[in-house]
GUMIMAR-937595 format. One line per 5 residues: number of its first residue (from 1); for each residue x, y, z of C-alpha. Coordinates in Angstrom, 3 decimals. Layout:
<pts>
NUM	X Y Z ~ ...
</pts>
This chain:
<pts>
1	466.790 52.646 74.723 ~ 465.649 52.079 71.109 ~ 462.270 52.453 69.499 ~ 461.218 49.081 69.280 ~ 462.060 48.740 73.143
6	459.970 51.672 73.784 ~ 457.147 50.462 72.080 ~ 457.068 46.974 73.663 ~ 457.308 47.987 77.130 ~ 454.677 50.775 76.252
11	452.346 48.157 74.949 ~ 452.986 45.881 78.268 ~ 452.009 48.976 80.371 ~ 448.833 49.610 78.295 ~ 447.675 46.075 78.800
16	448.157 46.659 82.354 ~ 445.793 49.718 82.290 ~ 442.913 48.259 79.653 ~ 440.024 46.680 81.784 ~ 438.295 43.574 81.086
21	434.716 43.318 79.546 ~ 432.215 44.527 80.481 ~ 434.221 47.512 81.330 ~ 435.871 50.073 78.976 ~ 438.787 52.876 79.547
26	438.773 55.762 77.346 ~ 441.794 56.392 74.978 ~ 442.538 59.786 76.656 ~ 442.589 57.964 80.369 ~ 444.988 55.322 78.874
31	447.190 57.986 77.504 ~ 447.082 59.971 80.993 ~ 448.020 56.740 82.589 ~ 450.925 56.072 80.594 ~ 452.372 59.535 81.125
36	451.909 58.823 84.661 ~ 454.014 55.788 84.446 ~ 456.661 57.967 82.331 ~ 455.803 57.322 78.683 ~ 455.925 60.613 77.119
41	453.844 60.112 74.053 ~ 451.242 61.694 72.053 ~ 447.263 60.926 72.188 ~ 447.555 59.859 68.416 ~ 450.490 57.507 69.276
46	448.316 55.933 71.590 ~ 445.542 55.405 69.528 ~ 447.982 54.160 66.649 ~ 449.152 51.569 69.115 ~ 445.540 50.599 70.217
51	444.290 50.331 66.856 ~ 447.695 47.768 65.919 ~ 447.055 45.617 68.895 ~ 443.477 44.830 67.909 ~ 445.232 42.511 65.071
56	446.989 40.305 67.658 ~ 444.883 40.533 70.794 ~ 441.186 40.183 71.900 ~ 441.064 44.282 72.266 ~ 437.682 45.617 71.385
61	436.583 49.243 70.781 ~ 433.490 51.058 71.131 ~ 432.662 54.889 70.499 ~ 430.978 56.662 73.256 ~ 430.836 60.436 74.542
66	432.970 61.505 71.583 ~ 436.009 58.996 71.759 ~ 436.689 55.735 71.899 ~ 436.766 53.392 74.459 ~ 438.859 50.242 75.008
71	438.282 46.464 76.546 ~ 440.115 43.159 76.564 ~ 438.167 39.877 76.398 ~ 436.963 38.387 79.900 ~ 438.960 35.239 78.849
76	442.262 37.089 78.051 ~ 444.670 35.730 80.199 ~ 447.684 38.470 80.289 ~ 450.066 36.266 82.373 ~ 450.906 34.736 79.059
81	452.461 37.901 77.695 ~ 456.010 37.771 77.390 ~ 456.657 34.535 78.063 ~ 459.251 32.440 76.888 ~ 460.285 28.639 77.003
86	462.886 29.394 79.785 ~ 460.675 31.554 81.508 ~ 457.772 29.039 81.642 ~ 460.117 26.370 82.803 ~ 461.572 28.572 85.568
91	457.852 29.295 86.740 ~ 457.011 25.439 86.612 ~ 459.948 24.741 88.841 ~ 459.299 27.538 91.074 ~ 455.574 26.300 91.543
96	456.776 23.017 92.462 ~ 459.503 24.248 94.972 ~ 457.267 26.828 96.428 ~ 454.301 24.575 96.699 ~ 456.125 22.577 99.424
101	457.363 25.790 101.290 ~ 454.824 28.633 101.426 ~ 451.111 28.605 102.762 ~ 448.965 27.487 100.546 ~ 446.968 30.691 100.310
106	450.063 32.379 99.098 ~ 450.730 29.608 96.471 ~ 447.038 30.419 95.311 ~ 447.777 34.074 94.684 ~ 449.841 33.384 91.933
111	448.559 30.009 90.359 ~ 447.294 32.027 87.260 ~ 450.946 32.599 86.158 ~ 451.922 29.068 86.855 ~ 449.178 27.731 85.071
116	449.864 30.336 82.152 ~ 453.378 28.541 81.958 ~ 452.311 25.078 81.904 ~ 449.621 26.057 79.176 ~ 452.558 27.715 77.297
121	454.787 24.538 77.214 ~ 451.879 22.161 76.728 ~ 451.194 24.317 73.438 ~ 454.656 23.828 72.119 ~ 455.662 21.518 69.203
126	455.080 18.136 70.452 ~ 458.332 17.011 68.881 ~ 460.484 19.150 70.818 ~ 458.423 19.188 74.031 ~ 456.374 16.124 74.736
131	456.443 14.825 78.086 ~ 458.281 17.746 79.578 ~ 456.524 17.514 82.716 ~ 458.024 14.364 83.356 ~ 461.756 15.778 82.587
136	461.637 18.585 84.625 ~ 461.496 18.610 88.554 ~ 462.288 20.760 91.666 ~ 463.280 18.947 94.645 ~ 464.024 20.938 97.991
141	466.607 19.762 100.452 ~ 466.033 17.255 103.195 ~ 462.597 16.236 104.488 ~ 460.025 18.663 103.724 ~ 456.917 19.019 105.838
146	453.363 19.878 104.648 ~ 453.111 23.730 105.259 ~ 450.906 24.472 108.101 ~ 447.323 25.481 107.196 ~ 446.436 29.308 107.667
151	442.907 30.177 108.172 ~ 441.356 32.035 105.352 ~ 441.944 35.906 105.418 ~ 444.882 35.778 107.949 ~ 447.932 36.020 105.491
156	446.288 38.969 103.616 ~ 445.318 40.697 106.824 ~ 448.636 40.008 108.535 ~ 451.028 40.905 105.356 ~ 448.904 44.126 104.701
161	449.394 45.421 107.996 ~ 453.337 44.659 107.799 ~ 453.450 46.361 104.438 ~ 451.318 49.430 105.550 ~ 452.590 49.594 109.018
166	449.464 49.697 111.040 ~ 448.576 48.105 114.577 ~ 446.128 44.642 114.754 ~ 443.916 43.218 117.415 ~ 444.506 39.323 117.427
171	443.391 36.226 118.622 ~ 446.124 34.202 119.077 ~ 446.090 30.270 120.071 ~ 449.019 29.847 122.897 ~ 450.904 26.535 122.033
176	452.068 26.565 125.950 ~ 448.476 26.875 127.011 ~ 446.429 25.598 124.277 ~ 443.866 28.559 124.867 ~ 443.183 31.505 122.508
181	444.502 34.824 123.694 ~ 443.719 38.431 122.805 ~ 446.877 40.687 121.689 ~ 447.275 44.229 120.438 ~ 450.516 43.417 118.161
186	452.538 45.974 116.138 ~ 453.858 44.078 113.212 ~ 457.470 44.455 112.039 ~ 458.006 41.649 109.581 ~ 457.138 38.154 108.299
191	459.255 35.199 108.002 ~ 458.393 32.056 106.310 ~ 460.667 29.127 107.511 ~ 460.375 25.491 106.351 ~ 456.471 24.680 106.726
196	455.712 27.484 109.069 ~ 454.993 31.182 108.704 ~ 455.612 33.682 111.062 ~ 454.494 37.277 112.009 ~ 457.249 39.307 113.916
201	455.615 41.761 116.218 ~ 455.860 43.715 119.412 ~ 453.074 43.248 121.829 ~ 451.184 46.321 123.425 ~ 454.069 48.999 124.496
206	456.997 46.654 124.535 ~ 459.786 46.769 122.468 ~ 460.609 42.977 122.673 ~ 459.977 41.251 119.143 ~ 458.156 38.135 119.524
211	457.037 35.594 116.974 ~ 453.680 34.545 116.143 ~ 452.808 31.294 114.059 ~ 450.424 32.503 111.420 ~ 448.584 28.886 111.425
216	447.720 29.783 115.422 ~ 446.327 33.142 114.641 ~ 442.541 32.756 114.792 ~ 441.653 36.356 114.016 ~ 442.968 39.545 112.835
221	441.351 42.842 112.808 ~ 442.947 46.566 112.104 ~ 443.527 48.150 115.873 ~ 442.551 51.770 116.683 ~ 445.662 51.829 118.539
226	448.422 54.022 117.084 ~ 451.057 51.799 115.299 ~ 454.543 51.765 117.300 ~ 457.492 51.341 114.573 ~ 460.848 49.980 115.818
231	463.368 52.195 114.326 ~ 466.272 49.829 115.514 ~ 464.498 46.792 114.094 ~ 466.370 45.322 111.252 ~ 464.980 41.748 110.005
236	468.282 40.814 108.564 ~ 470.251 41.138 111.600 ~ 467.427 39.545 113.614 ~ 467.828 36.359 111.812 ~ 471.739 36.719 111.657
241	471.589 36.960 115.612 ~ 470.150 33.218 115.452 ~ 466.139 33.706 116.150 ~ 465.435 31.157 113.986 ~ 468.364 28.612 114.254
246	468.620 28.071 118.024 ~ 471.629 29.554 118.570 ~ 473.383 28.424 121.562 ~ 475.641 31.558 121.720 ~ 476.718 34.182 119.758
251	479.972 32.568 119.211 ~ 481.616 30.904 116.131 ~ 482.586 27.434 116.591 ~ 485.676 25.576 114.934 ~ 484.718 22.486 113.234
256	487.112 19.730 112.931 ~ 486.150 16.593 112.028 ~ 487.036 13.444 109.868 ~ 484.160 12.761 107.153 ~ 483.933 10.090 104.602
261	485.154 10.812 100.992 ~ 481.312 10.950 99.941 ~ 480.355 13.992 102.310 ~ 483.760 15.486 101.302 ~ 482.627 15.407 97.858
266	479.488 17.333 98.657 ~ 481.121 19.828 100.707 ~ 483.388 20.567 98.026 ~ 480.787 21.564 95.692 ~ 478.369 23.269 98.492
271	480.856 24.233 101.196 ~ 479.471 24.506 104.991 ~ 481.238 27.751 105.420 ~ 483.468 30.245 103.248 ~ 486.609 29.449 105.022
276	486.101 25.500 104.808 ~ 489.247 23.630 104.186 ~ 489.237 19.855 103.398 ~ 492.580 17.949 103.230 ~ 493.159 13.944 102.486
281	493.522 11.803 105.354 ~ 493.549 8.066 105.225 ~ 492.283 6.284 102.283 ~ 488.110 6.872 102.347 ~ 488.314 10.075 104.686
286	489.273 13.750 104.688 ~ 489.596 16.288 107.387 ~ 487.372 19.033 107.813 ~ 488.010 22.292 109.023 ~ 485.493 25.257 108.947
291	483.969 28.080 111.081 ~ 480.490 27.353 111.836 ~ 477.616 29.089 114.168 ~ 477.360 27.537 117.372 ~ 473.570 26.656 116.655
296	471.570 23.340 117.068 ~ 470.997 23.184 113.274 ~ 474.645 22.611 112.461 ~ 474.747 19.973 115.070 ~ 471.734 18.109 113.613
301	473.153 18.455 110.009 ~ 476.410 16.624 111.258 ~ 474.106 13.939 113.318 ~ 472.081 13.167 109.989 ~ 475.167 11.779 108.521
306	475.785 9.745 111.421 ~ 479.107 7.691 111.355 ~ 480.102 9.477 108.235 ~ 481.230 12.348 110.314 ~ 483.355 12.162 113.074
311	483.602 15.496 115.126 ~ 486.761 15.887 117.020 ~ 486.102 19.798 117.821 ~ 484.161 21.222 119.598 ~ 484.682 18.788 122.407
316	481.283 19.430 123.733 ~ 479.534 18.718 120.312 ~ 481.313 15.246 120.055 ~ 480.815 14.399 123.584 ~ 476.887 15.360 123.117
321	476.832 12.993 119.972 ~ 478.439 10.300 121.823 ~ 476.109 10.425 124.818 ~ 473.134 10.128 122.157 ~ 474.875 7.396 120.644
326	475.031 5.321 123.775 ~ 471.496 6.160 125.048 ~ 470.366 4.861 121.348 ~ 472.043 1.840 122.000 ~ 470.564 1.303 125.792
331	473.964 1.874 127.307 ~ 472.990 4.693 129.560
</pts>
């Protein structure tokens, strides 16, 4: 790595080390922290870097106990450091997209980065970037529901228990009984699905992984019970096996259907499966052949296009769609 790159990354590392007013940190302490992070430089080099940074950043120095101590302005926003136009635009798009998917408490934790990106773009020359907010948008696919509200402190407590692996005592509002119930949970993972966030956990001494919606969680406390880790649990495999997709079976279905040309065009760009095949049928229609999961989500996706997709196989899917159509028309 070149010298310029070394200096750049070392500068970023120092910025993460220096506290904001009214706290100060000694040069020797900053030097020791950098060495812990793998930067092999002398104390004199650190002092020179700090002196150079005062010309460009609100970095203050005072002398005490025989050495210099450093502090950043309380108003300094280090999230702006390293931003360029593509990065700022990416952050703005991410904010628009994630705000409709993640719990508000999660979005709030990274709001400062999003705000820094917006301020960066707003400060660019107006002749090039005026009105950028009206020219950049992120739209999720399908109907997006407002994320379920999670009580204050629940997300932090649950995510910490997952990462640090300890048991928690939980008061949870059961959807079936509509009354609170106490559980001792052993967290195994978190899944954010559409507008709802779930804790995956085992209960007491059982090995079955259950799903607990965080917006129904009333209270979370660290438990004095020892944590039980499921060594065999793999989050990716758990999802692939259909835990969140309403699988009807573990089988793969062969979908054969006539689809209108506009649907064929969409699928040619964003296929429904890796082995998808589209062939021309009569005018305005294509034949679709693809291997798909035997789940409700695929069936709902098909039904969402109405008469634009005419399913021939699986036969049970075709019968189900026709039965629902007859019910809708009041013929059953």
